[in-house]
C-alpha positions as CSV (number, residue, x, y, z in Angstrom):
1,M,28.0,-49.7,-16.1
2,Q,24.4,-48.4,-15.7
3,P,23.2,-45.9,-18.3
4,N,22.7,-42.4,-17.2
5,Q,19.2,-42.0,-15.9
6,G,19.4,-38.3,-15.2
7,R,17.0,-35.7,-16.6
8,A,17.2,-34.6,-20.2
9,P,19.1,-31.4,-21.0
10,G,16.9,-28.4,-20.8
11,S,14.0,-30.1,-18.9
12,P,12.8,-28.5,-15.7
13,M,14.1,-29.8,-12.4
14,P,11.2,-31.7,-10.8
15,L,10.1,-30.5,-7.3
16,P,10.3,-32.9,-4.3
17,P,7.1,-34.7,-3.5
18,G,6.5,-32.7,-0.3
19,A,7.1,-29.4,-2.1
20,T,4.7,-30.4,-4.8
21,Q,1.9,-31.2,-2.3
22,S,2.4,-27.9,-0.5
23,L,2.3,-26.0,-3.8
24,D,-0.9,-27.7,-4.9
25,K,-2.5,-27.0,-1.5
26,F,-1.6,-23.3,-1.8
27,L,-2.9,-23.1,-5.4
28,E,-6.1,-24.8,-4.4
29,R,-6.7,-22.5,-1.5
30,W,-5.7,-19.3,-3.4
31,W,-7.5,-19.9,-6.7
32,V,-10.4,-22.2,-5.7
33,V,-11.3,-21.9,-2.0
34,V,-10.9,-18.1,-1.6
35,P,-13.0,-17.1,-4.6
36,G,-15.8,-19.4,-3.3
37,R,-15.7,-17.9,0.1
38,L,-15.7,-14.3,-1.3
39,R,-18.6,-15.2,-3.5
40,Q,-20.8,-15.6,-0.5
41,Y,-20.3,-11.9,0.4
42,S,-19.5,-10.2,-2.9
43,V,-19.8,-11.2,-6.6
44,Y,-17.6,-8.3,-7.6
45,L,-14.6,-9.4,-5.3
46,S,-15.1,-13.0,-6.1
47,V,-15.0,-12.6,-9.9
48,A,-12.0,-10.3,-9.5
49,W,-10.1,-12.8,-7.3
50,A,-11.0,-15.8,-9.6
51,D,-9.7,-14.0,-12.7
52,G,-6.4,-15.4,-13.9
53,I,-6.7,-19.0,-12.9
54,Y,-5.2,-19.9,-16.3
55,L,-1.8,-19.0,-14.6
56,T,-2.1,-22.3,-12.6
57,A,-0.9,-24.0,-15.8
58,W,2.5,-22.8,-14.5
59,P,2.2,-23.6,-10.7
60,I,5.3,-21.9,-9.5
61,V,4.3,-18.6,-11.3
62,A,0.7,-18.8,-10.0
63,A,2.0,-19.3,-6.5
64,L,4.9,-16.8,-6.3
65,A,3.4,-14.0,-8.4
66,P,0.7,-12.9,-5.9
67,V,3.2,-13.1,-3.0
68,V,5.9,-11.2,-4.8
69,L,3.4,-8.5,-5.9
70,L,1.9,-8.2,-2.4
71,L,5.4,-7.6,-0.9
72,F,6.4,-5.2,-3.6
73,G,3.1,-3.2,-3.1
74,L,3.8,-3.2,0.7
75,L,7.3,-1.8,0.1
76,E,6.0,0.8,-2.4
77,G,3.1,1.9,-0.2
78,A,5.5,2.3,2.8
79,T,8.2,4.2,1.0
80,H,6.3,5.9,-1.8
81,W,9.5,5.5,-3.9
82,S,8.8,6.9,-7.4
83,L,11.5,4.8,-9.1
84,L,12.2,7.8,-11.3
85,I,15.8,8.9,-11.3
86,N,16.6,12.6,-11.9
87,D,12.9,13.5,-12.0
88,S,12.4,17.2,-12.5
89,I,8.7,17.3,-11.9
90,T,8.8,16.9,-8.1
91,F,10.0,19.8,-6.0
92,P,13.1,19.4,-3.9
93,G,12.2,17.6,-0.7
94,E,8.7,16.7,-1.9
95,V,7.5,13.3,-0.8
96,A,4.8,11.6,-2.9
97,I,1.4,11.5,-1.1
98,T,-0.6,9.4,-3.5
99,F,-0.1,6.8,-6.2
100,T,-0.8,9.3,-9.0
101,Q,2.7,10.7,-8.3
102,L,4.2,7.2,-8.9
103,L,4.2,6.7,-12.6
104,P,6.2,3.4,-12.7
105,F,3.8,1.9,-10.1
106,M,0.8,2.8,-12.1
107,V,2.3,1.3,-15.3
108,L,3.1,-1.9,-13.4
109,T,-0.4,-2.0,-11.9
110,A,-2.1,-1.6,-15.3
111,A,0.1,-4.3,-16.9
112,V,-0.3,-6.8,-14.0
113,S,-4.1,-6.2,-13.8
114,A,-4.5,-6.9,-17.5
115,L,-2.8,-10.2,-17.0
116,S,-5.0,-11.1,-14.0
117,A,-7.3,-9.0,-11.7
118,N,-6.2,-11.3,-8.9
119,L,-2.5,-10.2,-9.3
120,G,-3.7,-6.6,-9.4
121,L,-5.6,-7.1,-6.2
122,A,-2.6,-8.5,-4.5
123,L,-0.5,-5.5,-5.6
124,V,-3.1,-3.0,-4.5
125,L,-3.6,-4.8,-1.2
126,G,0.1,-4.6,-0.4
127,Y,0.2,-0.9,-1.4
128,A,-2.8,-0.1,0.8
129,L,-1.3,-1.9,3.8
130,G,2.0,-0.1,3.5
131,D,0.5,3.2,2.7
132,F,-2.2,3.3,5.4
133,L,-0.4,1.4,8.3
134,I,3.2,2.6,7.8
135,A,3.4,5.8,5.7
136,G,0.0,7.1,6.9
137,F,1.0,6.9,10.6
138,R,4.7,7.5,10.5
139,L,4.4,10.7,8.5
140,M,1.6,13.2,9.3
141,Y,-0.2,15.1,6.6
142,A,-0.2,18.9,6.6
143,Q,-1.1,21.6,4.2
144,G,1.5,21.9,1.5
145,F,3.2,19.5,-0.9
146,A,4.7,16.9,1.4
147,F,4.5,14.9,4.5
148,I,6.3,16.6,7.4
149,G,7.4,15.4,10.8
150,V,5.1,17.7,12.8
151,S,1.5,18.1,11.8
152,T,-0.3,21.4,11.8
153,L,-3.6,19.6,12.2
154,D,-5.2,18.2,15.3
155,P,-5.7,14.4,15.5
156,V,-9.3,14.5,14.2
157,Q,-8.4,16.7,11.2
158,S,-5.4,14.5,10.5
159,F,-7.5,11.4,10.4
160,L,-10.2,13.0,8.2
161,Y,-7.8,14.8,5.8
162,L,-5.3,12.0,5.4
163,H,-6.5,8.6,6.4
164,L,-10.0,8.9,5.1
165,A,-8.6,10.3,1.8
166,Q,-6.3,7.3,1.6
167,L,-9.2,4.9,1.9
168,I,-11.1,6.7,-0.9
169,S,-8.0,6.7,-3.1
170,Y,-7.8,2.9,-2.8
171,V,-11.2,2.7,-4.4
172,L,-9.9,4.8,-7.2
173,L,-7.0,2.5,-7.6
174,L,-9.3,-0.5,-7.7
175,L,-11.1,1.0,-10.6
176,L,-7.9,0.7,-12.6
177,V,-7.2,-2.9,-11.3
178,V,-10.6,-4.5,-11.7
179,T,-13.0,-2.6,-13.9
180,P,-11.0,-2.6,-17.2
181,T,-10.2,-6.3,-17.0
182,L,-13.7,-7.5,-16.1
183,S,-15.7,-4.9,-18.2
184,S,-13.7,-5.5,-21.4
185,R,-14.8,-9.1,-21.5
186,Y,-18.4,-8.1,-20.9
187,L,-18.4,-5.4,-23.5
188,V,-16.8,-7.4,-26.3
189,P,-19.5,-7.7,-29.0
190,R,-20.1,-10.8,-31.1
191,L,-18.0,-10.6,-34.2
192,D,-18.8,-14.0,-35.7
193,W,-20.3,-12.3,-38.7
194,L,-17.0,-10.7,-39.5
195,T,-14.9,-13.9,-39.5
196,K,-17.7,-16.5,-40.1
197,G,-16.3,-18.4,-37.1
198,Q,-13.1,-19.3,-38.9
199,E,-9.9,-19.7,-36.8
200,P,-7.5,-18.1,-36.1
201,A,-9.2,-15.0,-37.6
202,S,-12.0,-15.2,-35.0
203,T,-9.6,-15.3,-32.1
204,L,-7.4,-12.5,-33.5
205,V,-10.4,-10.2,-34.0
206,R,-11.7,-10.9,-30.5
207,V,-8.3,-10.2,-29.0
208,G,-8.0,-7.0,-31.0
209,A,-11.5,-5.9,-29.7
210,L,-10.4,-6.7,-26.1
211,M,-7.2,-4.6,-26.5
212,I,-9.2,-1.7,-27.9
213,I,-11.9,-1.8,-25.2
214,Q,-9.5,-2.2,-22.3
215,G,-7.2,0.5,-23.6
216,A,-10.2,2.9,-23.9
217,I,-11.3,2.1,-20.3
218,V,-7.8,2.7,-18.9
219,Y,-7.5,5.9,-21.0
220,T,-10.7,7.1,-19.4
221,W,-9.3,6.3,-16.0
222,T,-6.2,8.4,-16.7
223,L,-8.4,11.4,-17.5
224,S,-10.5,11.1,-14.4
225,A,-7.9,10.1,-11.8
226,P,-6.1,13.5,-11.6
227,L,-9.4,15.1,-10.8
228,L,-10.7,12.5,-8.3
229,I,-7.4,12.4,-6.4
230,R,-7.9,16.1,-5.3
231,I,-9.5,14.8,-2.1
232,F,-6.0,14.9,-0.5
233,W,-5.9,18.7,-0.9
234,A,-9.4,20.0,-1.6
235,W,-10.7,19.4,1.9
236,T,-8.1,21.9,3.3
237,N,-8.6,24.3,0.4
238,D,-5.1,23.6,-0.7
239,Q,-3.7,23.2,-4.2
240,P,-2.3,19.8,-5.3
241,P,1.4,19.7,-6.4
242,L,2.2,19.5,-10.1
243,S,3.2,15.8,-9.8
244,A,-0.3,14.8,-8.6
245,A,-1.7,15.2,-12.1
246,Y,1.3,15.6,-14.4
247,Y,2.2,12.0,-14.9
248,L,-1.3,10.9,-15.9
249,Q,-2.1,14.0,-17.9
250,Q,1.1,14.1,-19.9
251,Q,2.4,10.5,-19.7
252,G,-0.7,8.5,-19.2
253,G,-0.1,6.8,-22.5
254,W,2.4,4.6,-20.8
255,V,-0.3,3.3,-18.5
256,V,-2.7,2.7,-21.4
257,A,0.1,0.9,-23.4
258,A,0.9,-1.3,-20.5
259,A,-2.7,-2.4,-20.2
260,V,-3.0,-3.1,-23.9
261,I,0.2,-5.1,-24.0
262,G,-1.0,-7.0,-20.9
263,V,-4.2,-8.0,-22.7
264,A,-2.3,-9.4,-25.6
265,V,0.1,-11.4,-23.4
266,R,-2.8,-12.7,-21.3
267,Q,-4.7,-14.0,-24.3
268,W,-1.5,-15.8,-25.6
269,L,-0.9,-17.4,-22.2
270,A,-4.6,-18.4,-21.9
271,H,-4.3,-20.1,-25.2
272,Q,-1.3,-22.1,-24.0
273,A,-3.0,-22.9,-20.7
274,Q,-5.8,-24.7,-22.6
275,R,-3.4,-27.6,-23.2
276,N,-2.8,-28.2,-19.5
277,P,-5.3,-30.8,-18.0
278,A,-4.5,-29.8,-14.4
279,A,-5.4,-26.2,-15.0
280,L,-8.6,-27.1,-16.7
281,Q,-9.6,-29.3,-13.8
282,R,-8.8,-26.6,-11.3
283,F,-10.9,-24.2,-13.4
284,E,-13.8,-26.6,-13.2
285,R,-13.4,-26.9,-9.4
286,Q,-13.3,-23.1,-9.1
287,A,-16.6,-22.9,-11.1
288,S,-18.1,-25.6,-8.8
289,A,-17.1,-23.7,-5.7
290,I,-18.6,-20.5,-7.1
291,R,-21.9,-22.3,-7.9
292,A,-22.0,-23.8,-4.4
293,A,-21.4,-20.4,-2.8
294,D,-24.3,-18.9,-4.8
295,T,-26.7,-21.3,-3.0
296,R,-25.7,-19.8,0.5
297,P,-25.2,-16.1,0.0
298,A,-24.2,-14.1,3.1
299,F,-26.1,-11.1,4.5
300,S,-24.2,-8.6,2.2
301,R,-25.7,-10.3,-0.9
302,R,-29.2,-10.4,0.6
303,L,-29.4,-6.6,1.3
304,P,-32.4,-4.9,-0.3
305,S,-31.7,-3.2,-3.6
306,Y,-32.4,0.2,-2.1
307,V,-29.8,-0.3,0.6
308,R,-27.2,-1.3,-2.0
309,A,-28.1,1.8,-4.0
310,I,-27.7,4.1,-0.9
311,L,-24.3,2.5,-0.2
312,A,-23.2,2.9,-3.8
313,A,-24.3,6.6,-3.7
314,A,-22.2,7.1,-0.5
315,V,-19.1,5.6,-2.2
316,L,-19.6,7.7,-5.3
317,T,-20.1,10.9,-3.3
318,A,-16.9,10.2,-1.3
319,L,-15.0,9.4,-4.5
320,I,-15.9,12.8,-6.1
321,S,-15.8,14.8,-2.9
322,G,-12.7,16.6,-4.2
323,F,-15.1,18.6,-6.4
324,I,-17.6,19.5,-3.6
325,S,-17.2,23.0,-2.2
326,S,-19.4,22.6,0.9
327,L,-21.2,20.1,3.0
328,L,-24.5,21.3,1.6
329,W,-23.5,20.4,-1.9
330,G,-22.3,17.1,-0.7
331,V,-25.7,16.3,0.8
332,I,-27.5,17.4,-2.3
333,L,-25.2,15.2,-4.5
334,F,-25.7,12.2,-2.2
335,L,-29.5,12.5,-2.3
336,F,-29.5,12.9,-6.1
337,L,-27.3,9.8,-6.6
338,S,-29.4,7.8,-4.2
339,F,-32.6,8.7,-6.0
340,I,-31.1,7.8,-9.4
341,L,-29.7,4.5,-8.2
342,I,-32.9,3.5,-6.4
343,A,-35.0,4.5,-9.4
344,R,-32.7,2.4,-11.6
345,T,-33.1,-0.8,-9.6
346,T,-36.5,-0.5,-7.9
347,L,-38.8,2.1,-9.4
348,L,-38.2,2.1,-13.2
349,P,-38.5,-1.7,-13.7
350,S,-42.2,-1.5,-12.6
351,L,-43.0,1.0,-15.4
352,V,-44.4,-0.3,-18.7
353,L,-42.7,2.4,-20.7
354,W,-39.3,1.5,-19.2
355,K,-39.8,-2.1,-20.0
356,K,-40.5,-1.3,-23.6
357,W,-37.5,1.0,-23.7
358,V,-35.2,-1.7,-22.2
359,G,-36.5,-4.3,-24.7
360,M,-35.7,-1.9,-27.6
361,I,-32.2,-0.9,-26.6
362,A,-31.3,-4.5,-25.6
363,R,-31.0,-5.3,-29.3
364,I,-28.1,-2.9,-29.5
365,P,-24.7,-4.3,-28.4
366,I,-23.7,-2.9,-25.0
367,V,-20.4,-1.7,-26.3
368,A,-22.2,0.5,-28.8
369,R,-24.5,1.9,-26.1
370,V,-21.6,2.6,-23.8
371,A,-19.8,4.4,-26.6
372,V,-22.8,6.5,-27.5
373,G,-23.3,7.3,-23.8
374,A,-19.7,8.4,-23.4
375,L,-19.9,10.6,-26.5
376,L,-23.1,12.2,-25.4
377,S,-21.7,12.8,-21.9
378,F,-18.6,14.4,-23.4
379,I,-20.6,16.7,-25.6
380,V,-22.9,17.8,-22.8
381,S,-20.0,18.4,-20.4
382,Q,-18.2,20.5,-22.9
383,V,-21.3,22.7,-23.4
384,I,-21.9,23.1,-19.7
385,I,-18.3,23.9,-18.9
386,S,-18.1,26.4,-21.8
387,F,-21.3,28.1,-20.6
388,F,-20.0,28.5,-17.1
389,Q,-16.6,29.8,-18.2
390,N,-18.2,32.5,-20.3
391,Q,-20.1,33.9,-17.4
392,P,-18.7,37.3,-16.2
393,S,-19.0,36.2,-12.6
394,A,-17.4,32.8,-13.0
395,N,-15.1,32.0,-10.1
396,L,-12.1,30.0,-11.3
397,R,-10.0,30.3,-8.2
398,T,-11.8,28.1,-5.8
399,S,-13.5,24.7,-5.8
400,E,-16.7,26.5,-7.0
401,S,-15.1,26.2,-10.4
402,F,-15.9,22.5,-10.3
403,L,-19.6,23.1,-10.2
404,P,-20.0,22.5,-13.9
405,V,-18.1,19.3,-13.5
406,L,-20.6,18.1,-10.9
407,I,-23.5,19.0,-13.1
408,S,-21.9,17.1,-16.0
409,V,-21.4,14.1,-13.7
410,G,-25.1,14.1,-12.8
411,I,-26.3,14.4,-16.4
412,S,-23.8,11.7,-17.5
413,L,-25.2,9.4,-14.9
414,L,-28.7,10.0,-16.2
415,I,-27.6,9.2,-19.8
416,M,-25.8,6.0,-18.8
417,T,-28.8,4.9,-16.7
418,A,-31.0,5.2,-19.7
419,L,-28.6,3.4,-22.1
420,V,-27.2,0.7,-19.7
421,P,-30.0,-0.7,-17.5
422,P,-29.1,-3.5,-15.1
423,A,-28.6,-6.9,-16.7
424,S,-31.3,-8.4,-14.6
425,Q,-33.9,-6.2,-16.4
426,L,-32.8,-7.4,-19.9
427,V,-35.0,-10.0,-21.5
428,A,-33.0,-13.0,-22.6
429,T,-33.3,-13.6,-26.4
430,P,-32.1,-16.7,-28.2
431,V,-28.9,-16.3,-30.1
432,S,-27.6,-18.4,-33.0
433,A,-25.2,-21.2,-32.3
434,R,-21.6,-20.4,-32.2
435,P,-18.4,-22.3,-31.3
436,P,-18.0,-22.9,-27.6
437,T,-15.7,-20.5,-25.8
438,P,-12.6,-22.1,-24.4
439,P,-11.9,-21.7,-20.7
440,F,-9.8,-18.8,-19.3
441,Y,-11.0,-16.4,-22.0
442,G,-14.1,-15.3,-20.1
443,S,-14.2,-17.3,-17.0
444,P,-15.8,-17.3,-14.6
445,P,-18.7,-15.6,-16.4
446,P,-18.3,-11.9,-15.6
447,P,-21.1,-10.0,-14.0
448,P,-22.4,-6.7,-15.5
449,P,-19.8,-4.0,-15.8
450,P,-18.6,-3.4,-12.2
451,A,-19.2,0.3,-12.2
452,M,-19.5,1.9,-8.8
453,W,-22.9,3.2,-9.6
454,S,-24.4,-0.2,-10.4
455,A,-26.5,-1.7,-7.7
456,A,-28.0,-4.6,-9.7
457,P,-28.8,-7.8,-7.8
458,A,-26.3,-10.5,-8.1
459,Q,-26.8,-13.2,-10.7
460,Q,-25.9,-16.8,-10.2
461,A,-23.2,-18.2,-12.4
462,P,-24.5,-20.5,-15.2
463,P,-23.6,-24.2,-14.9
464,F,-20.1,-24.9,-16.0
465,Q,-19.8,-27.4,-18.9
466,P,-16.2,-27.7,-20.2
467,P,-16.4,-28.6,-23.8
468,P,-14.3,-31.7,-24.8
469,T,-13.1,-30.1,-28.0
470,W,-12.9,-26.6,-29.4
471,Q,-14.6,-27.4,-32.7
472,A,-17.6,-25.5,-34.1
473,P,-21.0,-27.2,-33.8
474,P,-22.4,-28.9,-36.9
475,T,-24.4,-26.7,-39.2
476,Q,-26.9,-29.4,-39.9
477,P,-28.8,-31.4,-37.2
478,P,-27.8,-35.1,-36.9
479,P,-30.0,-37.6,-38.7
480,Q,-32.8,-39.0,-36.6
481,P,-32.8,-42.8,-36.0
482,P,-35.7,-44.6,-37.7
483,A,-38.8,-45.1,-35.6
């Protein structure tokens, strides 16, 4: 009798050879080919799509997760199902118009995006397709709290007030998906002096810093999203329903907690993925594809800096258009933003005084500069809002009451422009040697914080050199051979 040659108990069932080849082809296209193609057109989208390649250490998860999230987002966007049973916040018969009325969806989006910006993009893409192509055309928008079967607006108004507002809201949702995950890696300061490079203390401190920074960015998003989402109602001088802002203002902590937990889980999974040779090789191929794409950028990456600045100003103006009370104010705001962004990327770098200023503040960690800028912006905004509220003629019943908010936004932009210049203007300074960073923790190298107001020219990714081991470099130079 032949001995039993079956698989060991508890071992995974191997896939058939044909299925394995199909799975590898899908993973190669999704995680290597697509980021390289996107890199030719947009550094921002390419880095976001490439984020999370460590998941390929578990091929089935890396292949199924984007598809499942895309389908779930499509279903959620088409139905706007809040997933909340016996919810007392929404009115009877009220149908959710925007994602800020869907608390479980926002919690899932924050958690998934912390694990991988790629997974977050798949979820948002599915939601946008279902929301715009199914819900947006099957149910017409009218003044009031809900979609109704018969619209009170003509076709042109319906398009402008609903479908254009939907497109702008997707940009706001992308700020939750992409910005915290990519910016947190860029903002983490060097903390080698705190742990002296010793493991696992160095890794734990870095992970803790990532959790704090990402949580802070997501918390800021939960404060701004209820105001920015007013575009669905402000254009018709209507008032948003309670549910449009309640979940983020009162229960936004769930969204922040989901993002923080997602960061911790991501770092643990990335640590495990370092032991997978196939994932490391796929990471190297992804980096090679990105480097190759940088040598043949498409027209969108060759646009003059002033054109990119104008486009960024247009997106910003549309994003905060819920605050604007008239077309005149909108034009003024657009011109102001365009001037600031053009000056930031084109005019200021030619000034000697600006070069000295940039050289001085470059010595301060960027996370400290961002924190100081946020604190100054908060103080200034509180002073401005208090001043307007104390005026006898203050009108708090219309969108004019958001004038101090607009002024605060403009001053905050000036503050952040001074404290966070484009990375291309910073003079590179040598840094002391430190242990090599393993893959997946900050790969591919993130660009400057992907804020919508940034119009910095794209930078090519540095050459990828996977270290053979994760040991600290020697503190003393090796002995020289005798002459």
